[in-house]
MARLUM-182258 format. One record per residue (C-alpha): x, y, z; residue number from 1; residue in one letter. Coordinates in steps of 0.1 Angstrom, whole numbers, plus 5000, padded with zeros to 4 digits. Layout:
<atoms>
<atom><x>X</x><y>Y</y><z>Z</z><n>NUM</n><res>A</res></atom>
...
</atoms>
This chain:
<atoms>
<atom><x>6687</x><y>6680</y><z>7006</z><n>1</n><res>M</res></atom>
<atom><x>6692</x><y>6683</y><z>7043</z><n>2</n><res>K</res></atom>
<atom><x>6690</x><y>6646</y><z>7043</z><n>3</n><res>F</res></atom>
<atom><x>6722</x><y>6642</y><z>7025</z><n>4</n><res>F</res></atom>
<atom><x>6741</x><y>6668</y><z>7040</z><n>5</n><res>K</res></atom>
<atom><x>6737</x><y>6646</y><z>7071</z><n>6</n><res>R</res></atom>
<atom><x>6752</x><y>6616</y><z>7060</z><n>7</n><res>F</res></atom>
<atom><x>6776</x><y>6639</y><z>7041</z><n>8</n><res>G</res></atom>
<atom><x>6787</x><y>6643</y><z>7004</z><n>9</n><res>Y</res></atom>
<atom><x>6813</x><y>6610</y><z>7000</z><n>10</n><res>F</res></atom>
<atom><x>6784</x><y>6587</y><z>7010</z><n>11</n><res>I</res></atom>
<atom><x>6756</x><y>6604</y><z>6984</z><n>12</n><res>L</res></atom>
<atom><x>6783</x><y>6602</y><z>6958</z><n>13</n><res>T</res></atom>
<atom><x>6784</x><y>6567</y><z>6967</z><n>14</n><res>N</res></atom>
<atom><x>6754</x><y>6553</y><z>6967</z><n>15</n><res>I</res></atom>
<atom><x>6749</x><y>6572</y><z>6933</z><n>16</n><res>L</res></atom>
<atom><x>6780</x><y>6548</y><z>6918</z><n>17</n><res>V</res></atom>
<atom><x>6765</x><y>6518</y><z>6934</z><n>18</n><res>M</res></atom>
<atom><x>6729</x><y>6525</y><z>6917</z><n>19</n><res>V</res></atom>
<atom><x>6746</x><y>6530</y><z>6885</z><n>20</n><res>T</res></atom>
<atom><x>6765</x><y>6500</y><z>6888</z><n>21</n><res>I</res></atom>
<atom><x>6735</x><y>6478</y><z>6902</z><n>22</n><res>G</res></atom>
<atom><x>6716</x><y>6494</y><z>6870</z><n>23</n><res>I</res></atom>
<atom><x>6743</x><y>6482</y><z>6845</z><n>24</n><res>V</res></atom>
<atom><x>6748</x><y>6449</y><z>6862</z><n>25</n><res>W</res></atom>
<atom><x>6706</x><y>6441</y><z>6859</z><n>26</n><res>S</res></atom>
<atom><x>6706</x><y>6452</y><z>6821</z><n>27</n><res>L</res></atom>
<atom><x>6733</x><y>6433</y><z>6813</z><n>28</n><res>V</res></atom>
<atom><x>6725</x><y>6399</y><z>6835</z><n>29</n><res>S</res></atom>
<atom><x>6687</x><y>6404</y><z>6818</z><n>30</n><res>H</res></atom>
<atom><x>6704</x><y>6402</y><z>6783</z><n>31</n><res>F</res></atom>
<atom><x>6727</x><y>6375</y><z>6792</z><n>32</n><res>L</res></atom>
<atom><x>6702</x><y>6357</y><z>6810</z><n>33</n><res>G</res></atom>
<atom><x>6719</x><y>6356</y><z>6841</z><n>34</n><res>V</res></atom>
<atom><x>6688</x><y>6351</y><z>6865</z><n>35</n><res>A</res></atom>
<atom><x>6699</x><y>6323</y><z>6891</z><n>36</n><res>G</res></atom>
<atom><x>6718</x><y>6333</y><z>6914</z><n>37</n><res>V</res></atom>
<atom><x>6728</x><y>6299</y><z>6927</z><n>38</n><res>N</res></atom>
<atom><x>6742</x><y>6291</y><z>6897</z><n>39</n><res>Q</res></atom>
<atom><x>6765</x><y>6327</y><z>6893</z><n>40</n><res>Y</res></atom>
<atom><x>6769</x><y>6329</y><z>6929</z><n>41</n><res>L</res></atom>
<atom><x>6806</x><y>6330</y><z>6925</z><n>42</n><res>P</res></atom>
<atom><x>6802</x><y>6354</y><z>6898</z><n>43</n><res>L</res></atom>
<atom><x>6775</x><y>6374</y><z>6918</z><n>44</n><res>L</res></atom>
<atom><x>6805</x><y>6377</y><z>6945</z><n>45</n><res>M</res></atom>
<atom><x>6834</x><y>6386</y><z>6927</z><n>46</n><res>A</res></atom>
<atom><x>6814</x><y>6411</y><z>6906</z><n>47</n><res>F</res></atom>
<atom><x>6800</x><y>6429</y><z>6938</z><n>48</n><res>C</res></atom>
<atom><x>6836</x><y>6424</y><z>6952</z><n>49</n><res>L</res></atom>
<atom><x>6852</x><y>6441</y><z>6924</z><n>50</n><res>V</res></atom>
<atom><x>6824</x><y>6469</y><z>6918</z><n>51</n><res>W</res></atom>
<atom><x>6821</x><y>6479</y><z>6954</z><n>52</n><res>G</res></atom>
<atom><x>6852</x><y>6483</y><z>6960</z><n>53</n><res>M</res></atom>
<atom><x>6854</x><y>6504</y><z>6926</z><n>54</n><res>G</res></atom>
<atom><x>6825</x><y>6525</y><z>6935</z><n>55</n><res>G</res></atom>
<atom><x>6836</x><y>6535</y><z>6968</z><n>56</n><res>A</res></atom>
<atom><x>6872</x><y>6545</y><z>6951</z><n>57</n><res>F</res></atom>
<atom><x>6857</x><y>6562</y><z>6921</z><n>58</n><res>I</res></atom>
<atom><x>6840</x><y>6584</y><z>6950</z><n>59</n><res>S</res></atom>
<atom><x>6872</x><y>6592</y><z>6966</z><n>60</n><res>L</res></atom>
<atom><x>6890</x><y>6596</y><z>6930</z><n>61</n><res>M</res></atom>
<atom><x>6861</x><y>6622</y><z>6930</z><n>62</n><res>M</res></atom>
<atom><x>6863</x><y>6638</y><z>6963</z><n>63</n><res>S</res></atom>
<atom><x>6886</x><y>6667</y><z>6961</z><n>64</n><res>K</res></atom>
<atom><x>6863</x><y>6680</y><z>6929</z><n>65</n><res>F</res></atom>
<atom><x>6831</x><y>6673</y><z>6947</z><n>66</n><res>A</res></atom>
<atom><x>6843</x><y>6689</y><z>6978</z><n>67</n><res>A</res></atom>
<atom><x>6848</x><y>6720</y><z>6957</z><n>68</n><res>K</res></atom>
<atom><x>6822</x><y>6720</y><z>6939</z><n>69</n><res>H</res></atom>
<atom><x>6797</x><y>6709</y><z>6964</z><n>70</n><res>F</res></atom>
<atom><x>6810</x><y>6736</y><z>6994</z><n>71</n><res>Y</res></atom>
<atom><x>6821</x><y>6762</y><z>6963</z><n>72</n><res>G</res></atom>
<atom><x>6857</x><y>6759</y><z>6979</z><n>73</n><res>V</res></atom>
<atom><x>6879</x><y>6787</y><z>6966</z><n>74</n><res>T</res></atom>
<atom><x>6914</x><y>6774</y><z>6961</z><n>75</n><res>I</res></atom>
<atom><x>6939</x><y>6802</y><z>6982</z><n>76</n><res>I</res></atom>
<atom><x>6970</x><y>6810</y><z>6964</z><n>77</n><res>E</res></atom>
<atom><x>6998</x><y>6802</y><z>6988</z><n>78</n><res>P</res></atom>
<atom><x>7017</x><y>6839</y><z>6975</z><n>79</n><res>N</res></atom>
<atom><x>6984</x><y>6854</y><z>6976</z><n>80</n><res>T</res></atom>
<atom><x>6986</x><y>6892</y><z>6982</z><n>81</n><res>S</res></atom>
<atom><x>6953</x><y>6892</y><z>7011</z><n>82</n><res>Q</res></atom>
<atom><x>6976</x><y>6887</y><z>7048</z><n>83</n><res>P</res></atom>
<atom><x>6952</x><y>6868</y><z>7066</z><n>84</n><res>D</res></atom>
<atom><x>6947</x><y>6841</y><z>7036</z><n>85</n><res>L</res></atom>
<atom><x>6981</x><y>6838</y><z>7033</z><n>86</n><res>R</res></atom>
<atom><x>6985</x><y>6836</y><z>7070</z><n>87</n><res>N</res></atom>
<atom><x>6957</x><y>6804</y><z>7065</z><n>88</n><res>L</res></atom>
<atom><x>6976</x><y>6787</y><z>7041</z><n>89</n><res>V</res></atom>
<atom><x>7012</x><y>6794</y><z>7060</z><n>90</n><res>E</res></atom>
<atom><x>6996</x><y>6774</y><z>7090</z><n>91</n><res>R</res></atom>
<atom><x>6983</x><y>6746</y><z>7072</z><n>92</n><res>V</res></atom>
<atom><x>7019</x><y>6741</y><z>7055</z><n>93</n><res>H</res></atom>
<atom><x>7035</x><y>6746</y><z>7092</z><n>94</n><res>S</res></atom>
<atom><x>7019</x><y>6719</y><z>7107</z><n>95</n><res>L</res></atom>
<atom><x>7018</x><y>6697</y><z>7079</z><n>96</n><res>S</res></atom>
<atom><x>7053</x><y>6697</y><z>7076</z><n>97</n><res>R</res></atom>
<atom><x>7054</x><y>6687</y><z>7117</z><n>98</n><res>R</res></atom>
<atom><x>7028</x><y>6656</y><z>7103</z><n>99</n><res>A</res></atom>
<atom><x>7056</x><y>6648</y><z>7082</z><n>100</n><res>K</res></atom>
<atom><x>7035</x><y>6651</y><z>7050</z><n>101</n><res>L</res></atom>
<atom><x>7061</x><y>6656</y><z>7025</z><n>102</n><res>T</res></atom>
<atom><x>7037</x><y>6674</y><z>7004</z><n>103</n><res>K</res></atom>
<atom><x>7014</x><y>6700</y><z>7012</z><n>104</n><res>M</res></atom>
<atom><x>6973</x><y>6702</y><z>7012</z><n>105</n><res>P</res></atom>
<atom><x>6957</x><y>6726</y><z>6991</z><n>106</n><res>E</res></atom>
<atom><x>6942</x><y>6751</y><z>7012</z><n>107</n><res>V</res></atom>
<atom><x>6907</x><y>6769</y><z>7007</z><n>108</n><res>G</res></atom>
<atom><x>6878</x><y>6787</y><z>7019</z><n>109</n><res>I</res></atom>
<atom><x>6842</x><y>6785</y><z>7016</z><n>110</n><res>Y</res></atom>
<atom><x>6811</x><y>6808</y><z>7024</z><n>111</n><res>E</res></atom>
<atom><x>6793</x><y>6793</y><z>7052</z><n>112</n><res>S</res></atom>
<atom><x>6780</x><y>6809</y><z>7083</z><n>113</n><res>P</res></atom>
<atom><x>6785</x><y>6770</y><z>7097</z><n>114</n><res>D</res></atom>
<atom><x>6816</x><y>6767</y><z>7117</z><n>115</n><res>V</res></atom>
<atom><x>6833</x><y>6738</y><z>7105</z><n>116</n><res>N</res></atom>
<atom><x>6866</x><y>6728</y><z>7084</z><n>117</n><res>A</res></atom>
<atom><x>6874</x><y>6691</y><z>7065</z><n>118</n><res>F</res></atom>
<atom><x>6901</x><y>6677</y><z>7045</z><n>119</n><res>A</res></atom>
<atom><x>6894</x><y>6655</y><z>7016</z><n>120</n><res>T</res></atom>
<atom><x>6915</x><y>6638</y><z>6982</z><n>121</n><res>G</res></atom>
<atom><x>6920</x><y>6608</y><z>6970</z><n>122</n><res>P</res></atom>
<atom><x>6957</x><y>6604</y><z>6989</z><n>123</n><res>S</res></atom>
<atom><x>6981</x><y>6626</y><z>7015</z><n>124</n><res>K</res></atom>
<atom><x>7002</x><y>6637</y><z>6984</z><n>125</n><res>N</res></atom>
<atom><x>6969</x><y>6648</y><z>6966</z><n>126</n><res>N</res></atom>
<atom><x>6952</x><y>6664</y><z>6995</z><n>127</n><res>S</res></atom>
<atom><x>6927</x><y>6695</y><z>7003</z><n>128</n><res>L</res></atom>
<atom><x>6923</x><y>6711</y><z>7038</z><n>129</n><res>V</res></atom>
<atom><x>6891</x><y>6740</y><z>7036</z><n>130</n><res>A</res></atom>
<atom><x>6879</x><y>6761</y><z>7063</z><n>131</n><res>V</res></atom>
<atom><x>6847</x><y>6783</y><z>7064</z><n>132</n><res>S</res></atom>
<atom><x>6841</x><y>6816</y><z>7067</z><n>133</n><res>T</res></atom>
<atom><x>6819</x><y>6809</y><z>7097</z><n>134</n><res>G</res></atom>
<atom><x>6847</x><y>6794</y><z>7114</z><n>135</n><res>L</res></atom>
<atom><x>6877</x><y>6820</y><z>7108</z><n>136</n><res>L</res></atom>
<atom><x>6849</x><y>6847</y><z>7125</z><n>137</n><res>Q</res></atom>
<atom><x>6840</x><y>6829</y><z>7151</z><n>138</n><res>K</res></atom>
<atom><x>6869</x><y>6812</y><z>7165</z><n>139</n><res>M</res></atom>
<atom><x>6903</x><y>6828</y><z>7180</z><n>140</n><res>N</res></atom>
<atom><x>6936</x><y>6817</y><z>7166</z><n>141</n><res>D</res></atom>
<atom><x>6944</x><y>6790</y><z>7191</z><n>142</n><res>S</res></atom>
<atom><x>6913</x><y>6777</y><z>7182</z><n>143</n><res>E</res></atom>
<atom><x>6918</x><y>6779</y><z>7143</z><n>144</n><res>I</res></atom>
<atom><x>6947</x><y>6760</y><z>7149</z><n>145</n><res>E</res></atom>
<atom><x>6935</x><y>6734</y><z>7169</z><n>146</n><res>G</res></atom>
<atom><x>6910</x><y>6727</y><z>7139</z><n>147</n><res>V</res></atom>
<atom><x>6939</x><y>6730</y><z>7111</z><n>148</n><res>L</res></atom>
<atom><x>6954</x><y>6702</y><z>7130</z><n>149</n><res>G</res></atom>
<atom><x>6926</x><y>6683</y><z>7136</z><n>150</n><res>H</res></atom>
<atom><x>6921</x><y>6683</y><z>7097</z><n>151</n><res>E</res></atom>
<atom><x>6960</x><y>6679</y><z>7089</z><n>152</n><res>V</res></atom>
<atom><x>6957</x><y>6646</y><z>7113</z><n>153</n><res>A</res></atom>
<atom><x>6934</x><y>6635</y><z>7090</z><n>154</n><res>H</res></atom>
<atom><x>6953</x><y>6637</y><z>7058</z><n>155</n><res>I</res></atom>
<atom><x>6986</x><y>6619</y><z>7074</z><n>156</n><res>A</res></atom>
<atom><x>6967</x><y>6592</y><z>7093</z><n>157</n><res>N</res></atom>
<atom><x>6958</x><y>6585</y><z>7059</z><n>158</n><res>G</res></atom>
<atom><x>6915</x><y>6587</y><z>7068</z><n>159</n><res>D</res></atom>
<atom><x>6905</x><y>6592</y><z>7033</z><n>160</n><res>M</res></atom>
<atom><x>6918</x><y>6560</y><z>7020</z><n>161</n><res>V</res></atom>
<atom><x>6913</x><y>6540</y><z>7055</z><n>162</n><res>T</res></atom>
<atom><x>6879</x><y>6549</y><z>7051</z><n>163</n><res>M</res></atom>
<atom><x>6870</x><y>6542</y><z>7015</z><n>164</n><res>T</res></atom>
<atom><x>6883</x><y>6506</y><z>7020</z><n>165</n><res>L</res></atom>
<atom><x>6858</x><y>6501</y><z>7050</z><n>166</n><res>I</res></atom>
<atom><x>6830</x><y>6520</y><z>7025</z><n>167</n><res>Q</res></atom>
<atom><x>6845</x><y>6494</y><z>6999</z><n>168</n><res>G</res></atom>
<atom><x>6838</x><y>6468</y><z>7026</z><n>169</n><res>V</res></atom>
<atom><x>6804</x><y>6476</y><z>7028</z><n>170</n><res>V</res></atom>
<atom><x>6794</x><y>6482</y><z>6997</z><n>171</n><res>N</res></atom>
<atom><x>6805</x><y>6448</y><z>6983</z><n>172</n><res>A</res></atom>
<atom><x>6780</x><y>6430</y><z>7007</z><n>173</n><res>F</res></atom>
<atom><x>6750</x><y>6455</y><z>7003</z><n>174</n><res>A</res></atom>
<atom><x>6751</x><y>6447</y><z>6963</z><n>175</n><res>M</res></atom>
<atom><x>6755</x><y>6408</y><z>6975</z><n>176</n><res>F</res></atom>
<atom><x>6723</x><y>6407</y><z>6996</z><n>177</n><res>F</res></atom>
<atom><x>6702</x><y>6431</y><z>6976</z><n>178</n><res>S</res></atom>
<atom><x>6708</x><y>6406</y><z>6949</z><n>179</n><res>R</res></atom>
<atom><x>6703</x><y>6379</y><z>6965</z><n>180</n><res>I</res></atom>
<atom><x>6668</x><y>6395</y><z>6981</z><n>181</n><res>L</res></atom>
<atom><x>6660</x><y>6408</y><z>6949</z><n>182</n><res>A</res></atom>
<atom><x>6664</x><y>6367</y><z>6935</z><n>183</n><res>N</res></atom>
<atom><x>6642</x><y>6354</y><z>6963</z><n>184</n><res>V</res></atom>
<atom><x>6612</x><y>6380</y><z>6959</z><n>185</n><res>I</res></atom>
<atom><x>6612</x><y>6377</y><z>6920</z><n>186</n><res>A</res></atom>
<atom><x>6614</x><y>6341</y><z>6921</z><n>187</n><res>S</res></atom>
<atom><x>6582</x><y>6341</y><z>6939</z><n>188</n><res>N</res></atom>
<atom><x>6557</x><y>6365</y><z>6917</z><n>189</n><res>V</res></atom>
<atom><x>6543</x><y>6358</y><z>6883</z><n>190</n><res>E</res></atom>
<atom><x>6571</x><y>6351</y><z>6855</z><n>191</n><res>D</res></atom>
<atom><x>6558</x><y>6380</y><z>6829</z><n>192</n><res>K</res></atom>
<atom><x>6567</x><y>6406</y><z>6861</z><n>193</n><res>Y</res></atom>
<atom><x>6600</x><y>6390</y><z>6875</z><n>194</n><res>R</res></atom>
<atom><x>6622</x><y>6406</y><z>6856</z><n>195</n><res>S</res></atom>
<atom><x>6607</x><y>6444</y><z>6867</z><n>196</n><res>V</res></atom>
<atom><x>6601</x><y>6433</y><z>6904</z><n>197</n><res>V</res></atom>
<atom><x>6641</x><y>6420</y><z>6904</z><n>198</n><res>H</res></atom>
<atom><x>6653</x><y>6452</y><z>6889</z><n>199</n><res>F</res></atom>
<atom><x>6636</x><y>6475</y><z>6913</z><n>200</n><res>L</res></atom>
<atom><x>6643</x><y>6454</y><z>6942</z><n>201</n><res>C</res></atom>
<atom><x>6680</x><y>6455</y><z>6928</z><n>202</n><res>V</res></atom>
<atom><x>6680</x><y>6491</y><z>6931</z><n>203</n><res>I</res></atom>
<atom><x>6661</x><y>6497</y><z>6962</z><n>204</n><res>V</res></atom>
<atom><x>6683</x><y>6472</y><z>6981</z><n>205</n><res>G</res></atom>
<atom><x>6711</x><y>6487</y><z>6971</z><n>206</n><res>D</res></atom>
<atom><x>6704</x><y>6519</y><z>6982</z><n>207</n><res>I</res></atom>
<atom><x>6690</x><y>6502</y><z>7020</z><n>208</n><res>A</res></atom>
<atom><x>6719</x><y>6482</y><z>7025</z><n>209</n><res>F</res></atom>
<atom><x>6744</x><y>6512</y><z>7017</z><n>210</n><res>T</res></atom>
<atom><x>6727</x><y>6532</y><z>7045</z><n>211</n><res>L</res></atom>
<atom><x>6727</x><y>6504</y><z>7069</z><n>212</n><res>L</res></atom>
<atom><x>6761</x><y>6497</y><z>7060</z><n>213</n><res>G</res></atom>
<atom><x>6766</x><y>6533</y><z>7069</z><n>214</n><res>S</res></atom>
<atom><x>6764</x><y>6529</y><z>7106</z><n>215</n><res>I</res></atom>
<atom><x>6795</x><y>6508</y><z>7106</z><n>216</n><res>V</res></atom>
<atom><x>6816</x><y>6530</y><z>7083</z><n>217</n><res>V</res></atom>
<atom><x>6800</x><y>6555</y><z>7104</z><n>218</n><res>N</res></atom>
<atom><x>6810</x><y>6536</y><z>7137</z><n>219</n><res>F</res></atom>
<atom><x>6849</x><y>6537</y><z>7124</z><n>220</n><res>Y</res></atom>
<atom><x>6846</x><y>6575</y><z>7114</z><n>221</n><res>S</res></atom>
<atom><x>6839</x><y>6584</y><z>7149</z><n>222</n><res>R</res></atom>
<atom><x>6868</x><y>6562</y><z>7158</z><n>223</n><res>K</res></atom>
<atom><x>6887</x><y>6580</y><z>7131</z><n>224</n><res>R</res></atom>
<atom><x>6877</x><y>6616</y><z>7151</z><n>225</n><res>E</res></atom>
<atom><x>6891</x><y>6605</y><z>7183</z><n>226</n><res>F</res></atom>
<atom><x>6927</x><y>6599</y><z>7165</z><n>227</n><res>R</res></atom>
<atom><x>6928</x><y>6630</y><z>7145</z><n>228</n><res>A</res></atom>
<atom><x>6918</x><y>6651</y><z>7180</z><n>229</n><res>D</res></atom>
<atom><x>6953</x><y>6633</y><z>7192</z><n>230</n><res>A</res></atom>
<atom><x>6968</x><y>6638</y><z>7160</z><n>231</n><res>G</res></atom>
<atom><x>6964</x><y>6678</y><z>7168</z><n>232</n><res>S</res></atom>
<atom><x>6978</x><y>6676</y><z>7203</z><n>233</n><res>A</res></atom>
<atom><x>7007</x><y>6661</y><z>7189</z><n>234</n><res>Q</res></atom>
<atom><x>7013</x><y>6687</y><z>7158</z><n>235</n><res>V</res></atom>
<atom><x>6995</x><y>6717</y><z>7175</z><n>236</n><res>S</res></atom>
<atom><x>6990</x><y>6716</y><z>7212</z><n>237</n><res>S</res></atom>
<atom><x>6961</x><y>6697</y><z>7232</z><n>238</n><res>S</res></atom>
<atom><x>6951</x><y>6732</y><z>7247</z><n>239</n><res>G</res></atom>
<atom><x>6943</x><y>6741</y><z>7214</z><n>240</n><res>N</res></atom>
<atom><x>6921</x><y>6712</y><z>7205</z><n>241</n><res>M</res></atom>
<atom><x>6902</x><y>6714</y><z>7234</z><n>242</n><res>I</res></atom>
<atom><x>6900</x><y>6753</y><z>7232</z><n>243</n><res>A</res></atom>
<atom><x>6887</x><y>6744</y><z>7195</z><n>244</n><res>A</res></atom>
<atom><x>6863</x><y>6714</y><z>7209</z><n>245</n><res>L</res></atom>
<atom><x>6845</x><y>6734</y><z>7239</z><n>246</n><res>K</res></atom>
<atom><x>6841</x><y>6765</y><z>7214</z><n>247</n><res>R</res></atom>
<atom><x>6824</x><y>6740</y><z>7192</z><n>248</n><res>L</res></atom>
<atom><x>6804</x><y>6729</y><z>7221</z><n>249</n><res>Q</res></atom>
<atom><x>6793</x><y>6764</y><z>7230</z><n>250</n><res>A</res></atom>
<atom><x>6781</x><y>6772</y><z>7195</z><n>251</n><res>L</res></atom>
<atom><x>6765</x><y>6740</y><z>7195</z><n>252</n><res>H</res></atom>
<atom><x>6741</x><y>6749</y><z>7226</z><n>253</n><res>E</res></atom>
<atom><x>6733</x><y>6777</y><z>7208</z><n>254</n><res>A</res></atom>
<atom><x>6702</x><y>6777</y><z>7183</z><n>255</n><res>P</res></atom>
<atom><x>6711</x><y>6757</y><z>7152</z><n>256</n><res>P</res></atom>
<atom><x>6714</x><y>6772</y><z>7121</z><n>257</n><res>S</res></atom>
<atom><x>6695</x><y>6756</y><z>7090</z><n>258</n><res>R</res></atom>
<atom><x>6726</x><y>6745</y><z>7075</z><n>259</n><res>E</res></atom>
<atom><x>6741</x><y>6710</y><z>7089</z><n>260</n><res>D</res></atom>
<atom><x>6771</x><y>6705</y><z>7094</z><n>261</n><res>A</res></atom>
<atom><x>6774</x><y>6663</y><z>7098</z><n>262</n><res>M</res></atom>
<atom><x>6800</x><y>6648</y><z>7067</z><n>263</n><res>A</res></atom>
<atom><x>6831</x><y>6627</y><z>7069</z><n>264</n><res>T</res></atom>
<atom><x>6861</x><y>6642</y><z>7079</z><n>265</n><res>L</res></atom>
<atom><x>6847</x><y>6675</y><z>7091</z><n>266</n><res>K</res></atom>
<atom><x>6858</x><y>6690</y><z>7124</z><n>267</n><res>I</res></atom>
<atom><x>6819</x><y>6694</y><z>7139</z><n>268</n><res>S</res></atom>
<atom><x>6791</x><y>6671</y><z>7146</z><n>269</n><res>G</res></atom>
<atom><x>6762</x><y>6675</y><z>7173</z><n>270</n><res>R</res></atom>
<atom><x>6762</x><y>6659</y><z>7206</z><n>271</n><res>E</res></atom>
<atom><x>6746</x><y>6621</y><z>7212</z><n>272</n><res>K</res></atom>
<atom><x>6710</x><y>6622</y><z>7220</z><n>273</n><res>H</res></atom>
<atom><x>6706</x><y>6580</y><z>7226</z><n>274</n><res>G</res></atom>
<atom><x>6681</x><y>6580</y><z>7201</z><n>275</n><res>T</res></atom>
<atom><x>6686</x><y>6558</y><z>7168</z><n>276</n><res>L</res></atom>
<atom><x>6700</x><y>6589</y><z>7145</z><n>277</n><res>A</res></atom>
<atom><x>6733</x><y>6583</y><z>7171</z><n>278</n><res>D</res></atom>
<atom><x>6737</x><y>6553</y><z>7152</z><n>279</n><res>L</res></atom>
<atom><x>6745</x><y>6578</y><z>7119</z><n>280</n><res>F</res></atom>
<atom><x>6768</x><y>6602</y><z>7134</z><n>281</n><res>M</res></atom>
<atom><x>6799</x><y>6607</y><z>7120</z><n>282</n><res>T</res></atom>
<atom><x>6818</x><y>6625</y><z>7150</z><n>283</n><res>H</res></atom>
<atom><x>6821</x><y>6614</y><z>7184</z><n>284</n><res>P</res></atom>
<atom><x>6800</x><y>6638</y><z>7208</z><n>285</n><res>A</res></atom>
<atom><x>6815</x><y>6670</y><z>7217</z><n>286</n><res>L</res></atom>
<atom><x>6821</x><y>6661</y><z>7252</z><n>287</n><res>S</res></atom>
<atom><x>6833</x><y>6626</y><z>7246</z><n>288</n><res>D</res></atom>
<atom><x>6862</x><y>6639</y><z>7227</z><n>289</n><res>R</res></atom>
<atom><x>6868</x><y>6667</y><z>7254</z><n>290</n><res>I</res></atom>
<atom><x>6871</x><y>6639</y><z>7278</z><n>291</n><res>K</res></atom>
<atom><x>6896</x><y>6616</y><z>7255</z><n>292</n><res>A</res></atom>
<atom><x>6918</x><y>6648</y><z>7255</z><n>293</n><res>L</res></atom>
<atom><x>6921</x><y>6654</y><z>7286</z><n>294</n><res>E</res></atom>
<atom><x>6928</x><y>6620</y><z>7295</z><n>295</n><res>R</res></atom>
<atom><x>6954</x><y>6618</y><z>7270</z><n>296</n><res>G</res></atom>
<atom><x>6937</x><y>6588</y><z>7251</z><n>297</n><res>R</res></atom>
<atom><x>6938</x><y>6585</y><z>7214</z><n>298</n><res>S</res></atom>
<atom><x>6914</x><y>6559</y><z>7205</z><n>299</n><res>Y</res></atom>
</atoms>
């Protein structure tokens, strides 16, 4: 499970959708006799584009539901009788108004020692900001406001839809290349094994190419993080956002907890280490984010 947490519930959901679509297509194409890729190349390209984008948008539509259940998020009612929770909702809504959001996001809390928060939802008018109990316990008020401003900025910037569009394009290419490769491999085996080999290659290819494509997705994710930091500096203050990042940096230098903190549209990430794994980071290094804010860069 740790592997999937590293890439985020969005990518996990996306892979599951992609594999399901791949299985359906393989079964349909087998029964309809659609075997030659060259002959059906336009159909294949159209299929990959439609279902690649469709798979990403299905993941987007499911994002709030998945987040609530994956992290056990409890939605806080704005009129709750608990002062601390009511104050949290009011702060999110105040920042949202400064960001010119017309509909206030839902605000939730989830039990975790992980110092983190995330924003998700299919649109600006149907969004969620969730905060971990660990963050509320280990950050002061100004640092919390910097984090909340960052998550509100993700919503105001439309990052959920932007990342979905990018993921959709990656999906289309992944589906197309996996079927081309499957056809090439299957054409070089005996006829009696061809259908099985083609089927297995499509499924493995969908997973492999989607994971490789996540390098591209995560590259853009890191760029959006810089923009969300800059957005927080506008709706809250640059000092609050820098203080929050420095707090995260200090906490990350401590022995890590068992729960991995990397997921798209979260506040936190780890420092880069100059390894291949850095390509799969959804967040820039905290030190780079702090430098960008200090220099007034928004990327």
